[in-house]
C-alpha positions, 0 to 999 in steps of 0.5 A: 498481478500479471508480471513481465520478465524483462531486461533493459540496458543499465549504465554498464550492461543488461539489467534483469527486471520484473514489470508488474502490471495492473489487471485492469487499466494502466493509469500510472507507472512507478519504479522500485529501487531495492536496498544495498545488496538486496534484490528486486524480489524482496518481500517488501518490494513484492508487496508494495508492487502488488498493492500499487497494481491494484490501483492501476499503477504498473511497477518496475522492479530491477536488480542493480548492476552486479546483483541478482541476474543483472550483468556486471561486477558488484565490486565495480559499482557505486552509489553513483552507478545505482543512480545511473541505473535508476535513470536508465530504468526511467528511460526504458519505461519512457520508450515503452510509453509508460513514463514513471511518475512515482519512485519508491526506494528502500534503504540505500535505494531510497537515497538513490531515488532522492538523488535521481529525482533531482535529475528527472522532471517527470517524477511527481512523487517519491517515497523512501523506506528506511533511507539513510541521509548520508549514503556513506552510512552503509559502510558501517556494515563492513567497517572492519574491512575498510582498511583492507578495501582502501589498501588493496582496492577491494575486499570480500565482506559478509553482508546478511550471511552472503559474501560480496566484494566491495571496491575502493571506488564505492567507498570513495563515492559514498564518502563524497556524496551529499544528499542535502542539495538534491533533497532541497531541490526535489521537485516532487512530493516526498513521503518518508517512512521509517521505523523508530527501532530500525537497527541498521539506519537510525530514525535520525536519518528520516528526520534529516531527510524530512527537514531538508525537503520542501513541502509537500512532504509527509512522514509516517512511522513504521513502529516496530518494523525491522530494517528489511520490513520482513514482517508481512503486516508491516510490509502491508501497512507500508504498501497501503500508506504509499498507495493511499498517499501516491494517488493524490499526486499522480492524479489517477483518472479512473476508467469509465465504468462499463455499461450497466455498472454505473457505480463502476467495478469492484475488484478483489485482488489476492494480497496474500496467497498463503492466507485469505487477505484481499485487496479490494478497490472500487475504481481508483478512489476507494480501497479496503481490505478483506480477510478471514479471522485467524481461527479460519486461516486468515490474518484478521486484517480486514472485514470478512466477506460476511462482514462486508455484506453486513456492512453493506446492509448497515450502511444502506439502512442508515442512508435510507433512514436519513434520506427519508427523515431529511425529506420529511424534515424530522428532527433526526440528529443521528442514526447508527445501525448494528448488524450481526450475522448468525452463520459460522464461516466453516458451515457454508457448504452444509446448508440444504438447497432452498433453505434459508441458512443466513440470518442478519439481525439489525439493531437501529438506534435513532437519536433526536426529538422524535415522537413514537409515530416518527420512530415507528415510521423510520423503522418501517422505512428501514425495510425499504433499504435496497440492500435489505430487499436484495438479501431478503430474497434468499435470507431472513433479515430481522430488525429491531429498534433500540428503545429511547430509554437506552439512549437516556441511560447512555448519554 
């Protein structure tokens, strides 16, 4: 995804940010708010941004005041200042004619987007990941230092192995903050994602957020993910859920397909540079993942390229048979097509030019009170499937019909 390195004015200085842009048409904009003491470049933020951009959604990720390359002292920040920075981020995008409609917040950033949304009528959807219902919850991470912070005004604490100075103002601010009123008047759809085993922010927080909100609202469990969603599979899952959910509320309008491509454009975007995972979209309504098996260096999170070809052949065959049977008004109750491909992925480059090195085998199962003549005719019609004809120009397609006796044995 193309990324712009930008800065904009926050509540107390310049904030460092990245604006991740779609490779195709820009259909909507989102803002991602990171967790307490984290930053805009945590893996979960990058993966969610990458997934959203494949749908045409630009994503602004920024470091809150005093973190990363943003100006200011972290000791002088508070939960309220984080909310102010979020509002400033929305204001900045408005000046670029990219008004955001989606806010995504992780941990304390999730609490911040809930608070900020109550001030922003333009936001249509809000997603939180591992967010606390009570912002004061974060103080348990440095509970031993609280007396010193209150007595001396600030103190250095260790969070995630890094030193941070926490000020008394932050403690007082989160102690006074209550999210319930903001969530209750949230004028946007809400998605709550939380892991039952989150050791930092318990799942009880998700329940309280969900119960405080009005509909439309949704809750999705992240199963055994940790608080920072460090596992790539968990992050991809969260990204996919947010992207799928958000498109309902952002009302994305797909661009007109180019001339000569009436079905639109299929785009495959790399989702994992270290492996082979691909994020495939067709317009803005359809999405699938493609990958390679682990034995070939992939993570096995989606169909392989040859699996996708096999799926196209199977689907087209089934559709062609159904279309013919419907036109003839034949008693075809159900059809399913099994397709196998006999070439091993690693052997792609070993074929001799002109040889037929690919072979697909189809096994068609027809159920219904069809006579032998009808079944044989539908088998012939399968060979008229357009995808079959395309593949047959350079490949061999073998087709067999499952015998009716097998159907009786399995029903």
